[in-house]
PyMOL Python script that loads the backbone (N, CA, C, O; Angstrom):
from pymol import cmd

cmd.read_pdbstr("""\
ATOM      1  N   MET A   1      -0.653   9.011  43.018  1.00  0.00           N
ATOM      2  CA  MET A   1      -0.904   7.727  43.630  1.00  0.00           C
ATOM      3  C   MET A   1      -2.168   7.145  43.006  1.00  0.00           C
ATOM      4  O   MET A   1      -3.163   7.846  42.826  1.00  0.00           O
ATOM      5  N   THR A   2      -2.118   5.864  42.680  1.00  0.00           N
ATOM      6  CA  THR A   2      -3.275   5.218  42.078  1.00  0.00           C
ATOM      7  C   THR A   2      -4.197   4.673  43.151  1.00  0.00           C
ATOM      8  O   THR A   2      -3.819   4.568  44.318  1.00  0.00           O
ATOM      9  N   ALA A   3      -5.402   4.329  42.749  1.00  0.00           N
ATOM     10  CA  ALA A   3      -6.377   3.773  43.697  1.00  0.00           C
ATOM     11  C   ALA A   3      -5.896   2.442  44.252  1.00  0.00           C
ATOM     12  O   ALA A   3      -6.147   2.130  45.416  1.00  0.00           O
ATOM     13  N   VAL A   4      -5.205   1.652  43.432  1.00  0.00           N
ATOM     14  CA  VAL A   4      -4.709   0.354  43.879  1.00  0.00           C
ATOM     15  C   VAL A   4      -3.677   0.535  44.976  1.00  0.00           C
ATOM     16  O   VAL A   4      -3.706  -0.185  45.974  1.00  0.00           O
ATOM     17  N   THR A   5      -2.762   1.487  44.808  1.00  0.00           N
ATOM     18  CA  THR A   5      -1.741   1.730  45.812  1.00  0.00           C
ATOM     19  C   THR A   5      -2.367   2.168  47.123  1.00  0.00           C
ATOM     20  O   THR A   5      -1.952   1.704  48.185  1.00  0.00           O
ATOM     21  N   GLY A   6      -3.345   3.041  47.075  1.00  0.00           N
ATOM     22  CA  GLY A   6      -4.017   3.495  48.283  1.00  0.00           C
ATOM     23  C   GLY A   6      -4.737   2.373  48.997  1.00  0.00           C
ATOM     24  O   GLY A   6      -4.780   2.353  50.227  1.00  0.00           O
ATOM     25  N   GLN A   7      -5.300   1.442  48.256  1.00  0.00           N
ATOM     26  CA  GLN A   7      -6.015   0.327  48.856  1.00  0.00           C
ATOM     27  C   GLN A   7      -5.066  -0.645  49.521  1.00  0.00           C
ATOM     28  O   GLN A   7      -5.418  -1.208  50.557  1.00  0.00           O
ATOM     29  N   THR A   8      -3.885  -0.869  48.980  1.00  0.00           N
ATOM     30  CA  THR A   8      -2.960  -1.831  49.568  1.00  0.00           C
ATOM     31  C   THR A   8      -2.288  -1.268  50.813  1.00  0.00           C
ATOM     32  O   THR A   8      -1.923  -2.040  51.700  1.00  0.00           O
ATOM     33  N   ASN A   9      -2.111   0.047  50.914  1.00  0.00           N
ATOM     34  CA  ASN A   9      -1.469   0.637  52.078  1.00  0.00           C
ATOM     35  C   ASN A   9      -2.400   0.724  53.279  1.00  0.00           C
ATOM     36  O   ASN A   9      -1.931   0.651  54.415  1.00  0.00           O
ATOM     37  N   ARG A  10      -3.674   0.875  53.070  1.00  0.00           N
ATOM     38  CA  ARG A  10      -4.624   1.085  54.158  1.00  0.00           C
ATOM     39  C   ARG A  10      -4.686  -0.078  55.146  1.00  0.00           C
ATOM     40  O   ARG A  10      -4.641   0.171  56.351  1.00  0.00           O
ATOM     41  N   PRO A  11      -4.786  -1.342  54.704  1.00  0.00           N
ATOM     42  CA  PRO A  11      -4.840  -2.429  55.685  1.00  0.00           C
ATOM     43  C   PRO A  11      -3.597  -2.500  56.560  1.00  0.00           C
ATOM     44  O   PRO A  11      -3.693  -2.863  57.732  1.00  0.00           O
ATOM     45  N   GLN A  12      -2.430  -2.161  56.015  1.00  0.00           N
ATOM     46  CA  GLN A  12      -1.213  -2.186  56.815  1.00  0.00           C
ATOM     47  C   GLN A  12      -1.284  -1.154  57.935  1.00  0.00           C
ATOM     48  O   GLN A  12      -0.866  -1.433  59.059  1.00  0.00           O
ATOM     49  N   LEU A  13      -1.801   0.020  57.644  1.00  0.00           N
ATOM     50  CA  LEU A  13      -1.943   1.045  58.671  1.00  0.00           C
ATOM     51  C   LEU A  13      -2.941   0.602  59.734  1.00  0.00           C
ATOM     52  O   LEU A  13      -2.735   0.848  60.922  1.00  0.00           O
ATOM     53  N   ASP A  14      -4.014  -0.046  59.315  1.00  0.00           N
ATOM     54  CA  ASP A  14      -4.988  -0.554  60.270  1.00  0.00           C
ATOM     55  C   ASP A  14      -4.370  -1.607  61.176  1.00  0.00           C
ATOM     56  O   ASP A  14      -4.667  -1.646  62.370  1.00  0.00           O
ATOM     57  N   GLN A  15      -3.522  -2.455  60.629  1.00  0.00           N
ATOM     58  CA  GLN A  15      -2.853  -3.475  61.433  1.00  0.00           C
ATOM     59  C   GLN A  15      -1.909  -2.835  62.440  1.00  0.00           C
ATOM     60  O   GLN A  15      -1.855  -3.258  63.595  1.00  0.00           O
ATOM     61  N   VAL A  16      -1.172  -1.833  62.020  1.00  0.00           N
ATOM     62  CA  VAL A  16      -0.251  -1.145  62.925  1.00  0.00           C
ATOM     63  C   VAL A  16      -1.035  -0.498  64.067  1.00  0.00           C
ATOM     64  O   VAL A  16      -0.653  -0.611  65.232  1.00  0.00           O
ATOM     65  N   THR A  17      -2.114   0.167  63.730  1.00  0.00           N
ATOM     66  CA  THR A  17      -2.943   0.815  64.742  1.00  0.00           C
ATOM     67  C   THR A  17      -3.525  -0.214  65.701  1.00  0.00           C
ATOM     68  O   THR A  17      -3.557   0.009  66.911  1.00  0.00           O
ATOM     69  N   SER A  18      -3.980  -1.329  65.170  1.00  0.00           N
ATOM     70  CA  SER A  18      -4.560  -2.380  66.005  1.00  0.00           C
ATOM     71  C   SER A  18      -3.537  -2.945  66.984  1.00  0.00           C
ATOM     72  O   SER A  18      -3.839  -3.151  68.159  1.00  0.00           O
ATOM     73  N   VAL A  19      -2.337  -3.192  66.496  1.00  0.00           N
ATOM     74  CA  VAL A  19      -1.296  -3.749  67.369  1.00  0.00           C
ATOM     75  C   VAL A  19      -0.903  -2.726  68.427  1.00  0.00           C
ATOM     76  O   VAL A  19      -0.722  -3.079  69.592  1.00  0.00           O
ATOM     77  N   LEU A  20      -0.771  -1.483  68.040  1.00  0.00           N
ATOM     78  CA  LEU A  20      -0.452  -0.447  69.028  1.00  0.00           C
ATOM     79  C   LEU A  20      -1.553  -0.329  70.082  1.00  0.00           C
ATOM     80  O   LEU A  20      -1.266  -0.118  71.261  1.00  0.00           O
ATOM     81  N   ASN A  21      -2.809  -0.464  69.661  1.00  0.00           N
ATOM     82  CA  ASN A  21      -3.913  -0.409  70.618  1.00  0.00           C
ATOM     83  C   ASN A  21      -3.863  -1.555  71.612  1.00  0.00           C
ATOM     84  O   ASN A  21      -4.258  -1.392  72.767  1.00  0.00           O
ATOM     85  N   LEU A  22      -3.380  -2.718  71.174  1.00  0.00           N
ATOM     86  CA  LEU A  22      -3.251  -3.860  72.093  1.00  0.00           C
ATOM     87  C   LEU A  22      -2.312  -3.539  73.253  1.00  0.00           C
ATOM     88  O   LEU A  22      -2.492  -4.029  74.367  1.00  0.00           O
ATOM     89  N   PHE A  23      -1.315  -2.714  72.975  1.00  0.00           N
ATOM     90  CA  PHE A  23      -0.323  -2.357  73.985  1.00  0.00           C
ATOM     91  C   PHE A  23      -0.512  -0.927  74.479  1.00  0.00           C
ATOM     92  O   PHE A  23       0.433  -0.286  74.939  1.00  0.00           O
ATOM     93  N   GLU A  24      -1.734  -0.442  74.377  1.00  0.00           N
ATOM     94  CA  GLU A  24      -2.106   0.888  74.883  1.00  0.00           C
ATOM     95  C   GLU A  24      -1.181   1.981  74.352  1.00  0.00           C
ATOM     96  O   GLU A  24      -0.738   2.852  75.100  1.00  0.00           O
ATOM     97  N   ASP A  25      -0.895   1.923  73.049  1.00  0.00           N
ATOM     98  CA  ASP A  25      -0.048   2.890  72.341  1.00  0.00           C
ATOM     99  C   ASP A  25       1.386   2.976  72.859  1.00  0.00           C
ATOM    100  O   ASP A  25       2.057   3.990  72.664  1.00  0.00           O
ATOM    101  N   ASP A  26       1.855   1.919  73.514  1.00  0.00           N
ATOM    102  CA  ASP A  26       3.244   1.848  73.969  1.00  0.00           C
ATOM    103  C   ASP A  26       4.073   1.203  72.856  1.00  0.00           C
ATOM    104  O   ASP A  26       4.090  -0.018  72.703  1.00  0.00           O
ATOM    105  N   ALA A  27       4.759   2.050  72.086  1.00  0.00           N
ATOM    106  CA  ALA A  27       5.506   1.566  70.924  1.00  0.00           C
ATOM    107  C   ALA A  27       6.628   0.607  71.326  1.00  0.00           C
ATOM    108  O   ALA A  27       6.868  -0.379  70.629  1.00  0.00           O
ATOM    109  N   CYS A  28       7.309   0.875  72.422  1.00  0.00           N
ATOM    110  CA  CYS A  28       8.405   0.001  72.852  1.00  0.00           C
ATOM    111  C   CYS A  28       7.894  -1.390  73.208  1.00  0.00           C
ATOM    112  O   CYS A  28       8.507  -2.389  72.833  1.00  0.00           O
ATOM    113  N   ALA A  29       6.780  -1.463  73.927  1.00  0.00           N
ATOM    114  CA  ALA A  29       6.203  -2.762  74.285  1.00  0.00           C
ATOM    115  C   ALA A  29       5.725  -3.504  73.039  1.00  0.00           C
ATOM    116  O   ALA A  29       5.844  -4.726  72.953  1.00  0.00           O
ATOM    117  N   THR A  30       5.186  -2.763  72.080  1.00  0.00           N
ATOM    118  CA  THR A  30       4.719  -3.371  70.835  1.00  0.00           C
ATOM    119  C   THR A  30       5.883  -3.966  70.059  1.00  0.00           C
ATOM    120  O   THR A  30       5.804  -5.106  69.601  1.00  0.00           O
ATOM    121  N   ILE A  31       6.953  -3.212  69.909  1.00  0.00           N
ATOM    122  CA  ILE A  31       8.132  -3.692  69.188  1.00  0.00           C
ATOM    123  C   ILE A  31       8.746  -4.884  69.906  1.00  0.00           C
ATOM    124  O   ILE A  31       9.148  -5.852  69.261  1.00  0.00           O
ATOM    125  N   GLU A  32       8.824  -4.828  71.224  1.00  0.00           N
ATOM    126  CA  GLU A  32       9.368  -5.934  72.008  1.00  0.00           C
ATOM    127  C   GLU A  32       8.561  -7.214  71.773  1.00  0.00           C
ATOM    128  O   GLU A  32       9.140  -8.285  71.587  1.00  0.00           O
ATOM    129  N   ALA A  33       7.242  -7.110  71.781  1.00  0.00           N
ATOM    130  CA  ALA A  33       6.387  -8.274  71.564  1.00  0.00           C
ATOM    131  C   ALA A  33       6.536  -8.813  70.140  1.00  0.00           C
ATOM    132  O   ALA A  33       6.571 -10.027  69.937  1.00  0.00           O
ATOM    133  N   LEU A  34       6.623  -7.924  69.163  1.00  0.00           N
ATOM    134  CA  LEU A  34       6.773  -8.362  67.778  1.00  0.00           C
ATOM    135  C   LEU A  34       8.128  -9.026  67.543  1.00  0.00           C
ATOM    136  O   LEU A  34       8.219 -10.003  66.799  1.00  0.00           O
ATOM    137  N   LEU A  35       9.168  -8.506  68.167  1.00  0.00           N
ATOM    138  CA  LEU A  35      10.488  -9.138  68.041  1.00  0.00           C
ATOM    139  C   LEU A  35      10.511 -10.509  68.710  1.00  0.00           C
ATOM    140  O   LEU A  35      11.145 -11.433  68.202  1.00  0.00           O
ATOM    141  N   ALA A  36       9.826 -10.649  69.842  1.00  0.00           N
ATOM    142  CA  ALA A  36       9.737 -11.953  70.511  1.00  0.00           C
ATOM    143  C   ALA A  36       8.985 -12.946  69.625  1.00  0.00           C
ATOM    144  O   ALA A  36       9.365 -14.114  69.537  1.00  0.00           O
ATOM    145  N   GLU A  37       7.927 -12.487  68.974  1.00  0.00           N
ATOM    146  CA  GLU A  37       7.165 -13.344  68.062  1.00  0.00           C
ATOM    147  C   GLU A  37       8.015 -13.734  66.863  1.00  0.00           C
ATOM    148  O   GLU A  37       7.972 -14.882  66.420  1.00  0.00           O
ATOM    149  N   LEU A  38       8.790 -12.788  66.330  1.00  0.00           N
ATOM    150  CA  LEU A  38       9.680 -13.075  65.210  1.00  0.00           C
ATOM    151  C   LEU A  38      10.712 -14.125  65.595  1.00  0.00           C
ATOM    152  O   LEU A  38      11.003 -15.026  64.809  1.00  0.00           O
ATOM    153  N   GLN A  39      11.267 -14.017  66.799  1.00  0.00           N
ATOM    154  CA  GLN A  39      12.248 -14.984  67.270  1.00  0.00           C
ATOM    155  C   GLN A  39      11.617 -16.376  67.372  1.00  0.00           C
ATOM    156  O   GLN A  39      12.245 -17.367  67.001  1.00  0.00           O
ATOM    157  N   PHE A  40      10.393 -16.454  67.865  1.00  0.00           N
ATOM    158  CA  PHE A  40       9.691 -17.732  67.969  1.00  0.00           C
ATOM    159  C   PHE A  40       9.472 -18.343  66.585  1.00  0.00           C
ATOM    160  O   PHE A  40       9.724 -19.530  66.380  1.00  0.00           O
ATOM    161  N   VAL A  41       9.004 -17.536  65.643  1.00  0.00           N
ATOM    162  CA  VAL A  41       8.727 -18.037  64.292  1.00  0.00           C
ATOM    163  C   VAL A  41      10.021 -18.492  63.614  1.00  0.00           C
ATOM    164  O   VAL A  41      10.033 -19.508  62.920  1.00  0.00           O
ATOM    165  N   CYS A  42      11.096 -17.753  63.811  1.00  0.00           N
ATOM    166  CA  CYS A  42      12.383 -18.160  63.242  1.00  0.00           C
ATOM    167  C   CYS A  42      12.847 -19.483  63.834  1.00  0.00           C
ATOM    168  O   CYS A  42      13.422 -20.311  63.128  1.00  0.00           O
ATOM    169  N   GLY A  43      12.604 -19.688  65.115  1.00  0.00           N
ATOM    170  CA  GLY A  43      12.933 -20.961  65.749  1.00  0.00           C
ATOM    171  C   GLY A  43      12.123 -22.105  65.172  1.00  0.00           C
ATOM    172  O   GLY A  43      12.650 -23.197  64.958  1.00  0.00           O
ATOM    173  N   GLN A  44      10.839 -21.862  64.917  1.00  0.00           N
ATOM    174  CA  GLN A  44       9.997 -22.884  64.309  1.00  0.00           C
ATOM    175  C   GLN A  44      10.463 -23.210  62.895  1.00  0.00           C
ATOM    176  O   GLN A  44      10.457 -24.372  62.487  1.00  0.00           O
ATOM    177  N   LEU A  45      10.864 -22.192  62.155  1.00  0.00           N
ATOM    178  CA  LEU A  45      11.378 -22.411  60.809  1.00  0.00           C
ATOM    179  C   LEU A  45      12.675 -23.209  60.846  1.00  0.00           C
ATOM    180  O   LEU A  45      12.900 -24.067  59.993  1.00  0.00           O
ATOM    181  N   ALA A  46      13.526 -22.933  61.823  1.00  0.00           N
ATOM    182  CA  ALA A  46      14.775 -23.681  61.954  1.00  0.00           C
ATOM    183  C   ALA A  46      14.488 -25.155  62.233  1.00  0.00           C
ATOM    184  O   ALA A  46      15.179 -26.032  61.714  1.00  0.00           O
ATOM    185  N   LEU A  47      13.474 -25.429  63.049  1.00  0.00           N
ATOM    186  CA  LEU A  47      13.092 -26.825  63.304  1.00  0.00           C
ATOM    187  C   LEU A  47      12.604 -27.494  62.021  1.00  0.00           C
ATOM    188  O   LEU A  47      12.947 -28.643  61.743  1.00  0.00           O
ATOM    189  N   CYS A  48      11.809 -26.774  61.251  1.00  0.00           N
ATOM    190  CA  CYS A  48      11.321 -27.318  59.976  1.00  0.00           C
ATOM    191  C   CYS A  48      12.468 -27.582  59.020  1.00  0.00           C
ATOM    192  O   CYS A  48      12.510 -28.609  58.343  1.00  0.00           O
ATOM    193  N   GLU A  49      13.390 -26.649  58.974  1.00  0.00           N
ATOM    194  CA  GLU A  49      14.538 -26.786  58.077  1.00  0.00           C
ATOM    195  C   GLU A  49      15.348 -28.026  58.433  1.00  0.00           C
ATOM    196  O   GLU A  49      15.834 -28.729  57.547  1.00  0.00           O
ATOM    197  N   ALA A  50      15.494 -28.295  59.725  1.00  0.00           N
ATOM    198  CA  ALA A  50      16.275 -29.445  60.167  1.00  0.00           C
ATOM    199  C   ALA A  50      15.519 -30.752  59.973  1.00  0.00           C
ATOM    200  O   ALA A  50      16.132 -31.790  59.726  1.00  0.00           O
ATOM    201  N   GLY A  51      14.194 -30.712  60.080  1.00  0.00           N
ATOM    202  CA  GLY A  51      13.430 -31.948  60.079  1.00  0.00           C
ATOM    203  C   GLY A  51      12.815 -32.367  58.768  1.00  0.00           C
ATOM    204  O   GLY A  51      12.442 -33.531  58.621  1.00  0.00           O
ATOM    205  N   MET A  52      12.693 -31.470  57.804  1.00  0.00           N
ATOM    206  CA  MET A  52      12.039 -31.820  56.547  1.00  0.00           C
ATOM    207  C   MET A  52      13.039 -32.367  55.543  1.00  0.00           C
ATOM    208  O   MET A  52      14.164 -31.881  55.424  1.00  0.00           O
ATOM    209  N   SER A  53      12.604 -33.375  54.835  1.00  0.00           N
ATOM    210  CA  SER A  53      13.460 -33.919  53.781  1.00  0.00           C
ATOM    211  C   SER A  53      13.120 -33.251  52.451  1.00  0.00           C
ATOM    212  O   SER A  53      12.020 -32.728  52.271  1.00  0.00           O
ATOM    213  N   VAL A  54      14.056 -33.274  51.542  1.00  0.00           N
ATOM    214  CA  VAL A  54      13.845 -32.677  50.226  1.00  0.00           C
ATOM    215  C   VAL A  54      12.773 -33.458  49.463  1.00  0.00           C
ATOM    216  O   VAL A  54      11.979 -32.867  48.730  1.00  0.00           O
ATOM    217  N   GLY A  55      12.746 -34.767  49.631  1.00  0.00           N
ATOM    218  CA  GLY A  55      11.757 -35.590  48.940  1.00  0.00           C
ATOM    219  C   GLY A  55      10.341 -35.309  49.396  1.00  0.00           C
ATOM    220  O   GLY A  55       9.406 -35.394  48.600  1.00  0.00           O
ATOM    221  N   PHE A  56      10.170 -34.979  50.651  1.00  0.00           N
ATOM    222  CA  PHE A  56       8.848 -34.695  51.206  1.00  0.00           C
ATOM    223  C   PHE A  56       8.216 -33.479  50.542  1.00  0.00           C
ATOM    224  O   PHE A  56       7.002 -33.434  50.344  1.00  0.00           O
ATOM    225  N   THR A  57       9.026 -32.509  50.204  1.00  0.00           N
ATOM    226  CA  THR A  57       8.520 -31.258  49.648  1.00  0.00           C
ATOM    227  C   THR A  57       8.817 -31.113  48.156  1.00  0.00           C
ATOM    228  O   THR A  57       8.696 -30.019  47.604  1.00  0.00           O
ATOM    229  N   ARG A  58       9.201 -32.194  47.510  1.00  0.00           N
ATOM    230  CA  ARG A  58       9.498 -32.199  46.070  1.00  0.00           C
ATOM    231  C   ARG A  58      10.554 -31.170  45.686  1.00  0.00           C
ATOM    232  O   ARG A  58      10.413 -30.457  44.692  1.00  0.00           O
ATOM    233  N   GLY A  59      11.598 -31.105  46.477  1.00  0.00           N
ATOM    234  CA  GLY A  59      12.726 -30.237  46.156  1.00  0.00           C
ATOM    235  C   GLY A  59      12.778 -28.943  46.927  1.00  0.00           C
ATOM    236  O   GLY A  59      13.848 -28.349  47.059  1.00  0.00           O
ATOM    237  N   TRP A  60      11.633 -28.479  47.450  1.00  0.00           N
ATOM    238  CA  TRP A  60      11.625 -27.232  48.208  1.00  0.00           C
ATOM    239  C   TRP A  60      11.976 -27.525  49.653  1.00  0.00           C
ATOM    240  O   TRP A  60      11.452 -28.470  50.242  1.00  0.00           O
ATOM    241  N   VAL A  61      12.845 -26.734  50.222  1.00  0.00           N
ATOM    242  CA  VAL A  61      13.157 -26.843  51.651  1.00  0.00           C
ATOM    243  C   VAL A  61      13.052 -25.456  52.270  1.00  0.00           C
ATOM    244  O   VAL A  61      13.416 -24.466  51.635  1.00  0.00           O
ATOM    245  N   PRO A  62      12.560 -25.374  53.495  1.00  0.00           N
ATOM    246  CA  PRO A  62      12.492 -24.066  54.152  1.00  0.00           C
ATOM    247  C   PRO A  62      13.895 -23.555  54.425  1.00  0.00           C
ATOM    248  O   PRO A  62      14.797 -24.329  54.746  1.00  0.00           O
ATOM    249  N   ARG A  63      14.069 -22.277  54.298  1.00  0.00           N
ATOM    250  CA  ARG A  63      15.378 -21.658  54.534  1.00  0.00           C
ATOM    251  C   ARG A  63      15.251 -20.567  55.578  1.00  0.00           C
ATOM    252  O   ARG A  63      14.343 -19.737  55.529  1.00  0.00           O
ATOM    253  N   PHE A  64      16.166 -20.583  56.510  1.00  0.00           N
ATOM    254  CA  PHE A  64      16.204 -19.558  57.550  1.00  0.00           C
ATOM    255  C   PHE A  64      16.802 -18.280  57.001  1.00  0.00           C
ATOM    256  O   PHE A  64      16.394 -17.186  57.390  1.00  0.00           O
ATOM    257  N   ASP A  65      17.764 -18.403  56.102  1.00  0.00           N
ATOM    258  CA  ASP A  65      18.454 -17.244  55.532  1.00  0.00           C
ATOM    259  C   ASP A  65      17.519 -16.500  54.580  1.00  0.00           C
ATOM    260  O   ASP A  65      16.813 -17.121  53.785  1.00  0.00           O
ATOM    261  N   THR A  66      17.516 -15.163  54.665  1.00  0.00           N
ATOM    262  CA  THR A  66      16.660 -14.351  53.803  1.00  0.00           C
ATOM    263  C   THR A  66      17.384 -13.901  52.542  1.00  0.00           C
ATOM    264  O   THR A  66      16.883 -13.047  51.811  1.00  0.00           O
ATOM    265  N   GLU A  67      18.559 -14.469  52.280  1.00  0.00           N
ATOM    266  CA  GLU A  67      19.350 -14.156  51.094  1.00  0.00           C
ATOM    267  C   GLU A  67      19.676 -12.680  50.994  1.00  0.00           C
ATOM    268  O   GLU A  67      19.534 -12.074  49.931  1.00  0.00           O
ATOM    269  N   GLY A  68      20.114 -12.102  52.106  1.00  0.00           N
ATOM    270  CA  GLY A  68      20.548 -10.718  52.108  1.00  0.00           C
ATOM    271  C   GLY A  68      19.454  -9.702  52.373  1.00  0.00           C
ATOM    272  O   GLY A  68      19.748  -8.530  52.608  1.00  0.00           O
ATOM    273  N   GLU A  69      18.191 -10.127  52.341  1.00  0.00           N
ATOM    274  CA  GLU A  69      17.100  -9.194  52.596  1.00  0.00           C
ATOM    275  C   GLU A  69      16.913  -9.054  54.095  1.00  0.00           C
ATOM    276  O   GLU A  69      16.996 -10.034  54.836  1.00  0.00           O
ATOM    277  N   SER A  70      16.666  -7.855  54.526  1.00  0.00           N
ATOM    278  CA  SER A  70      16.426  -7.601  55.950  1.00  0.00           C
ATOM    279  C   SER A  70      15.054  -7.004  56.123  1.00  0.00           C
ATOM    280  O   SER A  70      14.719  -6.006  55.485  1.00  0.00           O
ATOM    281  N   TYR A  71      14.259  -7.606  56.981  1.00  0.00           N
ATOM    282  CA  TYR A  71      12.921  -7.110  57.246  1.00  0.00           C
ATOM    283  C   TYR A  71      12.841  -6.422  58.591  1.00  0.00           C
ATOM    284  O   TYR A  71      11.758  -6.052  59.045  1.00  0.00           O
ATOM    285  N   VAL A  72      13.982  -6.250  59.227  1.00  0.00           N
ATOM    286  CA  VAL A  72      14.014  -5.612  60.543  1.00  0.00           C
ATOM    287  C   VAL A  72      14.636  -4.243  60.405  1.00  0.00           C
ATOM    288  O   VAL A  72      14.766  -3.521  61.393  1.00  0.00           O
TER     289      VAL A  72
END
""", "prot")
cmd.dss("prot")
cmd.show_as("cartoon", "prot")
cmd.util.cbc("prot")
cmd.orient("prot")
């Protein structure tokens, strides 16, 4: 493992620990809250997708579809 790889993994572990601490190490409550947040953000993206014009963003439009990638 290189030093760069070790440095990029550490902040992610700190974030996981921090979020778990918010929910007193209750993994189920943490996952439930994160899924609720994901649902909210996806809803906001859907609103953007419906409301933004292609001309406003010079051809780029937000997409709800992850093109086959799954982050869950």
